[in-house]
C-alpha positions as CSV (number, residue, x, y, z in Angstrom):
1,M,-10.6,-40.9,10.9
2,A,-12.8,-42.2,13.3
3,R,-16.4,-42.3,12.7
4,R,-19.8,-40.7,14.1
5,K,-20.6,-43.3,17.0
6,P,-24.8,-43.7,17.7
7,V,-25.6,-42.2,20.6
8,S,-27.7,-44.2,22.5
9,S,-29.1,-41.7,24.5
10,A,-30.5,-40.0,22.1
11,E,-31.5,-41.8,19.4
12,P,-34.3,-39.9,17.2
13,V,-38.0,-41.0,17.4
14,R,-40.5,-39.5,15.0
15,H,-42.7,-36.9,16.2
16,E,-46.3,-36.4,14.6
17,H,-45.3,-33.1,12.7
18,G,-42.1,-34.7,11.8
19,L,-40.0,-33.6,14.1
20,P,-37.8,-35.9,16.0
21,A,-38.4,-36.1,19.9
22,L,-35.0,-36.3,21.5
23,K,-33.9,-38.3,24.4
24,P,-31.5,-36.3,26.5
25,L,-28.1,-34.6,25.1
26,R,-25.5,-33.1,26.6
27,V,-23.6,-30.6,24.2
28,L,-20.4,-29.0,24.5
29,V,-20.4,-25.4,23.3
30,A,-16.8,-23.8,22.9
31,G,-16.4,-20.4,21.5
32,E,-16.5,-16.6,22.0
33,V,-19.5,-16.0,24.4
34,I,-20.5,-12.2,24.3
35,L,-22.8,-10.0,25.7
36,D,-25.4,-8.7,23.4
37,R,-26.7,-5.8,24.9
38,Y,-29.9,-3.9,23.1
39,L,-31.2,-0.5,23.5
40,W,-34.4,-0.1,22.4
41,G,-36.4,3.3,21.7
42,D,-38.1,6.0,19.3
43,V,-36.7,8.7,17.3
44,S,-38.6,12.0,17.0
45,R,-35.9,14.3,16.2
46,I,-32.3,15.1,14.9
47,S,-29.6,16.5,17.2
48,P,-28.8,19.8,16.9
49,E,-25.2,19.0,17.8
50,A,-24.7,17.1,14.5
51,P,-26.9,15.4,12.2
52,I,-27.5,12.3,14.0
53,P,-30.7,10.7,15.1
54,I,-31.7,11.1,19.2
55,L,-32.6,7.7,20.1
56,R,-35.3,8.2,23.6
57,V,-34.3,4.9,25.1
58,Q,-37.7,3.0,26.8
59,R,-36.1,-0.6,27.4
60,R,-32.8,-2.3,27.7
61,E,-32.4,-6.1,26.9
62,E,-29.3,-8.1,27.8
63,K,-28.6,-11.6,26.3
64,P,-25.8,-14.1,25.8
65,G,-24.8,-13.9,22.1
66,N,-22.8,-15.9,19.7
67,A,-21.4,-19.0,21.6
68,G,-24.0,-17.7,24.4
69,F,-26.7,-17.6,22.0
70,V,-25.9,-21.3,20.4
71,M,-26.1,-22.5,24.1
72,A,-29.4,-21.0,24.6
73,N,-30.5,-22.1,21.4
74,L,-29.7,-25.7,22.7
75,R,-31.3,-25.0,25.8
76,A,-34.7,-23.9,24.4
77,L,-34.1,-27.3,22.1
78,G,-34.2,-29.3,25.0
79,A,-30.6,-30.1,25.4
80,D,-28.3,-29.9,28.3
81,V,-25.3,-27.5,27.5
82,S,-21.8,-26.9,29.0
83,A,-20.1,-23.9,27.8
84,L,-16.4,-23.3,27.2
85,S,-15.2,-19.9,26.9
86,V,-13.6,-17.1,28.5
87,V,-14.8,-13.7,30.1
88,G,-13.2,-11.1,31.4
89,S,-13.3,-10.3,35.4
90,D,-15.4,-7.0,34.8
91,R,-18.9,-6.8,35.4
92,N,-20.2,-7.7,32.1
93,G,-18.2,-10.8,32.6
94,S,-20.3,-11.8,35.6
95,L,-23.7,-10.8,34.1
96,L,-23.0,-13.1,31.5
97,R,-22.2,-15.9,33.6
98,E,-25.3,-14.9,35.6
99,I,-27.6,-14.8,32.9
100,C,-25.9,-18.4,31.4
101,A,-26.7,-19.7,34.5
102,D,-30.4,-18.7,34.7
103,L,-30.7,-20.5,31.5
104,G,-29.4,-23.5,32.9
105,I,-26.1,-23.8,31.0
106,D,-23.3,-25.2,32.7
107,T,-20.8,-22.3,33.1
108,R,-17.8,-24.4,34.8
109,G,-16.2,-24.3,32.0
110,I,-15.9,-20.6,31.5
111,L,-12.8,-19.3,32.2
112,I,-12.2,-15.6,33.5
113,D,-9.1,-13.8,32.4
114,P,-8.4,-10.6,33.9
115,D,-6.0,-9.8,31.3
116,R,-8.7,-9.2,29.1
117,P,-12.7,-7.7,28.8
118,T,-15.8,-9.6,28.0
119,I,-16.6,-9.0,24.9
120,V,-19.7,-6.8,24.5
121,K,-22.1,-5.5,21.4
122,D,-24.1,-2.8,22.2
123,R,-26.9,-2.2,19.3
124,M,-29.4,0.6,19.5
125,L,-32.5,0.1,17.6
126,G,-35.3,2.8,17.0
127,S,-38.3,3.5,15.7
128,V,-40.2,6.2,14.2
129,Q,-41.9,7.6,17.1
130,A,-45.5,8.7,15.4
131,A,-46.0,5.9,13.7
132,H,-44.2,3.0,15.8
133,R,-43.0,1.7,12.9
134,A,-39.5,0.9,10.6
135,T,-37.7,-0.4,13.7
136,Q,-34.0,-0.6,12.6
137,Q,-30.6,-0.6,14.2
138,L,-29.1,2.6,14.0
139,L,-25.6,1.7,15.7
140,R,-23.5,-1.3,16.9
141,V,-20.7,-0.6,19.3
142,D,-18.2,-3.4,20.4
143,E,-16.0,-3.4,23.1
144,E,-12.9,-6.6,22.6
145,D,-9.7,-7.7,22.8
146,P,-8.8,-10.1,19.9
147,T,-5.5,-10.8,20.8
148,P,-5.0,-14.9,20.9
149,L,-5.2,-16.5,24.4
150,K,-1.6,-16.5,26.3
151,P,-0.4,-20.1,26.4
152,P,-1.3,-20.3,30.1
153,R,-4.7,-19.3,29.4
154,E,-4.5,-21.8,26.5
155,R,-3.8,-24.7,29.2
156,E,-6.2,-24.2,31.6
157,L,-8.9,-23.6,28.7
158,I,-8.1,-26.9,27.5
159,A,-8.1,-28.8,30.8
160,R,-11.4,-27.3,31.5
161,M,-12.2,-28.9,28.4
162,K,-11.0,-32.0,29.0
163,A,-13.3,-32.4,31.8
164,E,-16.5,-31.3,30.4
165,I,-16.1,-33.6,27.3
166,R,-16.1,-36.8,29.3
167,N,-19.9,-36.4,29.8
168,C,-20.8,-35.0,26.2
169,D,-22.5,-36.5,23.2
170,G,-20.6,-33.6,20.9
171,V,-19.4,-30.4,20.5
172,L,-20.1,-27.3,18.7
173,I,-17.8,-24.8,18.1
174,S,-18.5,-21.5,17.4
175,D,-15.4,-19.4,16.0
176,I,-15.5,-15.7,15.5
177,D,-12.2,-15.3,15.6
178,K,-11.7,-13.1,18.8
179,G,-8.7,-14.9,19.9
180,I,-10.2,-17.4,22.3
181,L,-10.5,-20.3,19.6
182,T,-6.3,-20.5,19.2
183,P,-5.1,-23.1,16.6
184,V,-3.9,-25.0,19.7
185,V,-7.3,-25.1,21.3
186,L,-9.2,-25.9,18.3
187,R,-6.9,-28.9,18.0
188,A,-7.4,-29.9,21.7
189,L,-11.4,-29.7,21.0
190,I,-11.2,-31.7,17.4
191,D,-9.0,-34.1,18.6
192,G,-11.0,-34.5,22.2
193,G,-14.1,-35.6,20.3
194,R,-12.3,-38.1,17.8
195,A,-11.1,-39.8,20.8
196,R,-14.2,-40.0,21.9
197,G,-15.8,-41.0,18.9
198,I,-18.3,-37.9,19.4
199,P,-19.5,-35.5,16.6
200,V,-17.6,-31.8,16.5
201,I,-19.7,-29.5,14.5
202,V,-17.9,-26.3,13.6
203,D,-19.1,-22.8,12.5
204,P,-15.9,-21.2,11.2
205,R,-14.1,-17.8,10.9
206,R,-13.4,-16.1,8.0
207,T,-9.9,-17.1,6.9
208,D,-8.5,-18.4,3.8
209,D,-6.8,-21.4,5.9
210,F,-9.5,-24.1,7.1
211,S,-6.6,-26.5,8.0
212,I,-7.3,-25.4,11.6
213,Y,-10.5,-27.4,11.4
214,R,-9.3,-30.6,10.0
215,G,-10.6,-33.8,11.3
216,A,-14.3,-32.2,12.4
217,T,-17.0,-34.1,11.6
218,A,-18.8,-31.1,9.9
219,L,-18.5,-27.5,8.7
220,T,-21.4,-24.7,8.5
221,P,-19.7,-22.0,6.8
222,N,-21.7,-19.3,4.8
223,R,-21.0,-18.2,1.4
224,H,-18.4,-15.5,1.9
225,E,-16.5,-17.6,4.7
226,T,-16.6,-20.5,1.6
227,E,-15.3,-18.3,-0.7
228,V,-12.6,-16.6,1.2
229,A,-11.2,-20.5,2.0
230,T,-11.9,-22.1,-1.4
231,G,-11.2,-19.2,-3.7
232,I,-14.3,-20.6,-5.3
233,R,-16.8,-17.9,-6.8
234,L,-20.3,-19.5,-5.3
235,T,-22.3,-18.3,-8.4
236,D,-24.0,-21.2,-9.4
237,R,-25.4,-24.7,-7.9
238,G,-22.0,-26.4,-9.5
239,A,-19.8,-24.0,-7.8
240,W,-21.6,-24.9,-4.3
241,R,-20.8,-28.3,-5.0
242,K,-17.0,-28.4,-5.9
243,A,-16.5,-25.6,-2.9
244,A,-18.5,-28.0,-0.6
245,E,-16.9,-31.1,-2.0
246,T,-13.5,-29.7,-2.0
247,L,-13.6,-29.1,1.8
248,V,-15.1,-32.2,2.5
249,R,-12.2,-33.7,0.9
250,K,-9.2,-31.9,2.0
251,L,-10.2,-31.3,5.6
252,G,-11.4,-35.2,6.3
253,L,-14.6,-34.3,6.8
254,E,-18.0,-36.2,7.1
255,A,-20.2,-33.1,5.6
256,C,-19.8,-29.8,4.8
257,L,-23.2,-27.5,5.0
258,I,-22.5,-24.4,3.1
259,T,-25.3,-21.6,4.1
260,L,-26.3,-19.4,0.5
261,D,-28.4,-16.8,2.2
262,R,-31.0,-16.0,0.1
263,D,-30.2,-19.0,-2.2
264,G,-30.8,-21.6,0.7
265,M,-28.2,-24.3,1.6
266,Y,-26.2,-26.6,0.1
267,L,-25.0,-29.9,1.9
268,A,-21.9,-32.2,0.5
269,E,-21.2,-35.7,2.7
270,R,-18.2,-37.8,2.1
271,G,-19.1,-40.5,-0.1
272,G,-20.2,-38.4,-3.0
273,K,-23.9,-37.4,-1.4
274,D,-24.8,-34.0,-2.1
275,T,-28.2,-31.9,-1.0
276,Y,-29.7,-28.9,-2.0
277,V,-32.2,-27.1,0.4
278,S,-33.9,-24.4,-1.2
279,T,-34.9,-21.5,1.0
280,V,-37.9,-20.8,2.6
281,P,-39.5,-17.4,1.5
282,R,-39.9,-15.2,4.3
283,E,-39.9,-11.5,5.1
284,V,-36.6,-11.0,6.1
285,Y,-36.4,-8.4,9.2
286,D,-32.9,-8.6,10.5
287,V,-30.2,-11.5,9.8
288,T,-28.6,-11.3,13.2
289,G,-28.3,-14.8,14.8
290,A,-29.2,-16.6,11.6
291,G,-25.7,-18.4,11.6
292,D,-25.8,-19.4,15.4
293,V,-29.4,-21.0,14.6
294,V,-28.0,-23.1,12.1
295,L,-24.9,-24.1,13.9
296,S,-27.2,-25.2,16.8
297,V,-30.1,-27.1,15.0
298,F,-27.9,-28.6,12.5
299,G,-25.3,-29.5,15.1
300,M,-28.0,-30.9,17.5
301,F,-29.9,-33.0,15.2
302,S,-26.7,-34.3,14.0
303,V,-25.2,-35.1,17.1
304,A,-28.7,-37.2,17.7
305,G,-27.6,-39.1,15.2
306,L,-30.2,-37.7,12.4
307,G,-29.0,-37.8,8.9
308,F,-27.0,-34.8,8.0
309,S,-29.5,-34.1,5.0
310,S,-32.7,-34.0,7.6
311,A,-30.5,-32.1,9.9
312,A,-30.3,-29.3,7.3
313,T,-33.6,-29.4,6.3
314,I,-34.5,-28.5,9.9
315,A,-31.8,-26.1,10.3
316,N,-32.8,-24.4,7.1
317,L,-36.2,-23.9,8.7
318,A,-35.0,-22.8,11.7
319,A,-32.5,-19.9,9.9
320,S,-36.1,-19.1,8.1
321,I,-37.7,-18.1,11.2
322,E,-35.0,-16.8,13.1
323,V,-34.6,-13.8,9.9
324,T,-38.2,-12.7,10.8
325,R,-37.5,-11.6,14.1
326,I,-35.6,-8.6,15.1
327,G,-32.5,-9.2,17.2
328,T,-31.4,-12.5,18.5
329,E,-34.6,-14.8,19.5
330,V,-34.1,-18.5,20.4
331,I,-35.8,-21.3,18.5
332,T,-37.9,-23.6,20.4
333,R,-38.9,-27.2,19.6
334,E,-42.6,-25.3,19.2
335,D,-41.2,-22.8,16.8
336,L,-39.9,-26.0,14.9
337,A,-43.2,-28.1,15.1
338,R,-45.5,-25.7,14.4
339,A,-43.3,-24.6,11.0
340,L,-43.1,-28.4,10.3
341,S,-46.7,-29.1,10.5
342,P,-49.2,-29.7,7.2
343,A,-51.2,-26.7,8.4
344,H,-48.1,-24.3,9.1
345,A,-48.6,-22.4,5.5
346,S,-52.4,-21.9,6.4
347,Y,-54.6,-20.7,9.6
348,E,-53.1,-22.9,12.2
349,R,-50.2,-21.4,12.6
350,K,-52.1,-18.5,14.3
351,I,-53.2,-20.5,17.1
352,H,-50.9,-20.0,20.4
353,S,-50.6,-21.0,23.9
354,A,-50.7,-17.8,26.5
355,D,-46.8,-18.3,26.8
356,E,-46.0,-19.0,23.0
357,L,-48.2,-15.7,22.2
358,K,-45.8,-13.7,25.1
359,A,-42.8,-13.9,23.1
360,A,-44.7,-13.7,19.7
361,L,-45.9,-10.3,20.7
362,E,-42.8,-9.3,21.9
363,R,-41.5,-9.8,18.8
364,E,-44.3,-7.4,17.1
365,R,-43.4,-4.5,19.5
366,R,-40.0,-4.6,18.7
367,S,-41.2,-4.6,15.1
368,G,-42.7,-1.4,16.0
369,R,-46.5,-3.1,15.6
370,R,-49.3,-1.8,18.0
371,I,-51.2,-4.6,19.6
372,A,-55.3,-4.7,19.5
373,F,-57.3,-6.9,21.7
374,T,-61.1,-8.5,21.8
375,N,-62.5,-11.4,23.3
376,G,-65.7,-13.5,23.5
377,C,-67.2,-17.4,23.0
378,F,-67.4,-17.1,19.0
379,D,-69.9,-19.9,19.3
380,L,-71.3,-20.1,15.9
381,L,-69.5,-17.4,13.8
382,H,-71.7,-14.8,12.2
383,A,-72.0,-12.0,10.2
384,G,-72.1,-9.6,13.5
385,H,-68.8,-11.1,14.3
386,I,-67.4,-10.6,11.3
387,Q,-67.9,-6.7,11.1
388,S,-66.8,-6.6,14.8
389,L,-63.5,-8.5,13.9
390,A,-62.9,-6.3,11.0
391,F,-63.4,-3.1,13.2
392,A,-60.9,-4.4,15.9
393,R,-58.2,-5.1,13.1
394,A,-58.6,-1.8,11.8
395,Q,-57.7,-0.2,15.1
396,A,-54.1,-1.6,15.4
397,D,-51.3,-3.2,13.3
398,V,-52.3,-7.0,14.9
399,L,-55.2,-8.4,16.0
400,V,-55.4,-10.9,19.0
401,V,-58.7,-12.8,20.1
402,G,-59.0,-14.2,23.0
403,L,-61.3,-17.3,22.9
404,N,-63.3,-18.7,26.4
405,S,-62.7,-22.1,27.0
406,D,-65.5,-24.8,26.8
407,R,-65.6,-25.0,30.8
408,S,-65.9,-21.1,30.9
409,V,-68.6,-20.6,27.7
410,A,-70.5,-23.5,29.8
411,Q,-70.3,-21.2,33.0
412,L,-71.5,-18.3,31.1
413,K,-74.1,-19.6,28.7
414,G,-75.2,-22.2,30.4
415,D,-76.1,-26.1,29.4
416,G,-75.7,-27.1,25.8
417,R,-72.8,-24.6,25.1
418,P,-70.7,-24.3,23.5
419,I,-71.7,-25.8,20.3
420,Y,-68.6,-26.3,19.1
421,P,-65.6,-26.8,21.1
422,A,-62.8,-24.7,21.8
423,A,-60.2,-26.4,19.2
424,E,-62.9,-25.8,16.5
425,R,-63.4,-22.6,17.5
426,A,-59.9,-21.4,17.8
427,R,-59.4,-22.9,13.7
428,I,-62.5,-21.0,12.6
429,L,-61.3,-17.9,13.8
430,A,-57.6,-18.3,12.9
431,A,-58.8,-18.9,9.1
432,L,-60.5,-15.2,9.1
433,E,-57.8,-12.8,7.4
434,A,-58.7,-10.0,9.9
435,V,-57.6,-12.3,12.6
436,D,-53.5,-12.6,13.4
437,Y,-53.5,-14.8,16.6
438,V,-55.8,-16.8,18.8
439,V,-55.6,-17.9,22.6
440,V,-57.9,-19.7,24.5
441,F,-58.3,-18.7,28.1
442,E,-59.8,-20.5,31.3
443,E,-61.3,-17.5,32.8
444,T,-64.9,-16.2,32.6
445,R,-63.5,-13.1,32.5
446,A,-60.8,-11.4,30.1
447,E,-58.7,-9.2,32.9
448,K,-55.9,-12.1,33.3
449,I,-55.4,-12.7,29.3
450,I,-55.6,-8.9,28.7
451,R,-53.0,-8.4,31.2
452,A,-50.7,-10.9,29.4
453,V,-51.2,-9.7,26.1
454,K,-51.0,-5.8,27.2
455,P,-52.9,-4.2,24.3
456,D,-52.4,-0.9,22.8
457,V,-56.4,-1.2,21.9
458,L,-59.2,-3.2,23.4
459,I,-62.1,-3.8,21.5
460,K,-65.6,-4.9,22.8
461,G,-69.2,-4.1,21.5
462,E,-71.1,-1.0,21.4
463,D,-73.1,-2.5,23.8
464,W,-70.8,-2.0,26.4
465,R,-71.0,2.0,26.3
466,G,-71.2,3.3,29.9
467,K,-70.3,-0.1,31.3
468,E,-66.8,-1.1,32.9
469,V,-65.1,-3.3,30.5
470,D,-62.8,-6.0,31.8
471,G,-59.1,-4.7,31.5
472,Q,-60.1,-1.1,30.5
473,A,-58.4,0.4,33.9
474,F,-55.4,-1.8,32.9
475,V,-55.2,-0.9,29.4
476,E,-55.9,2.6,30.0
477,S,-52.9,2.9,32.7
478,R,-50.6,1.6,30.4
479,G,-51.3,4.6,27.8
480,G,-53.7,2.4,25.9
481,R,-57.5,3.0,25.0
482,V,-60.8,1.1,24.5
483,A,-62.8,1.3,21.2
484,L,-66.5,-0.1,21.1
485,A,-67.2,-1.8,17.9
486,P,-70.7,-0.9,15.9
487,L,-73.3,-4.1,16.2
488,L,-75.2,-5.3,13.3
489,G,-78.8,-5.5,14.6
490,G,-80.3,-8.6,15.3
491,R,-77.2,-10.7,15.2
492,S,-76.4,-12.8,18.3
493,T,-75.2,-16.6,18.5
494,S,-77.7,-17.1,21.3
495,A,-80.6,-16.0,18.8
496,T,-79.3,-18.1,15.9
497,I,-79.7,-20.9,18.4
498,D,-83.2,-20.4,19.5
499,R,-84.5,-19.8,15.6
500,M,-82.7,-23.1,15.3
501,N,-84.4,-24.7,18.0
502,S,-87.6,-23.3,17.5
503,R,-87.5,-24.5,13.4
504,T,-86.2,-28.2,14.5
505,S,-89.3,-28.1,16.8
506,S,-91.7,-26.8,14.2
507,R,-90.7,-29.8,12.0
508,A,-90.9,-32.4,14.7
509,K,-94.7,-31.5,15.3
510,K,-95.2,-31.6,11.5
511,N,-93.5,-34.9,11.2
512,G,-95.9,-35.8,14.5
513,A,-98.8,-34.5,13.0
């Protein structure tokens, strides 16, 4: 079998946080692209027509799923992506191709088949209206035709594959067994990759016959798929090793990475090297998309030339992030870099850019959490700050602290301020238990960052009573409120600095005398 050849355009270089920085990669992703549609809302009553909850829809989302989600993840990780798939000649198919194109995915390899519908998964997610909590999936409705492609469509899809694979560094296959990846198409993909000497990584379907993937570079089956394919119950490490090594040997693979949900991952490589990757402890909200994330991350870094073991470790970390999020959310390089940072397990993970914060808060809202926001210079943190932040945190489920930049502090407070630069002030705030997120903003007024955060509760000090607070009109127009925190008398940064300067001056006079 042809070995992976090094991809000279994508030799990995170590990032300062352990994440390889990759040169440009182009990946062909083959499989069923589907339209994931999410309907979010509140549940406050039971239908009088039947014993079922009534979902009052407040928001709709449409995203690419399965192979489309793999493509979106690859784009978020910095790869160029070519799609190979089939959609129907319907409105959903047009929308799906448009969404993919907007993400920068090359859609020339997406075939339109008038004889089959675009695959759509509608998910209804509801939260308890009064508490804005307990968001969960109520129902999923699938539209699909899983019959195999007809031979003329197979030939047309293979022709598009041959045109696209010429310029690719690797192939990822996402197979959910909906009729598009027939044995003929799979064989053309694997043989096409072998002929070019590029990796072909497969997330397989559930089947007792994995021979359709013979000759691929690597497989990423989950626990159940592996048990069905091998007949081996994956109850312990010995069984994991036996199953993985069996698949490597029988299918002529270079590697097999079995995902074991709560037990992590087990990797077997040709030549006898085995690696166990333990799970990363997380609070699991939704396992949707975790397998696609594994294929995206493990596949991308394997294509880039990183060792299978290192690629599996990063993929395991990515999957652990994905399961903390409701629905399918792409994993970015920033997500991975932050998770790989030595400080990840501590407070620095709370510090976000404005763009990162926007995505993080969207996930919080999907989980039914209410957002509180307060802002300030927070130079020389004192007891009054601690009391105000504790009050702010008690007003909602999540507290975001907006921190004035060094430039804006100097404009507001004058020469000699701030005492500490923004990076240090942000770390000090992030170390506090009451604080969930910290974001630095450049303006002297907080209106712009408040509009970005869209808080449910805006907190200022009691000394703002009777005054117009930055962002107040915006927050109240969205149904939010302003809360005024009680002040701790005699505590202020300016007063503290004045006392320090006075004592320094007194000591200097005494020493001079």
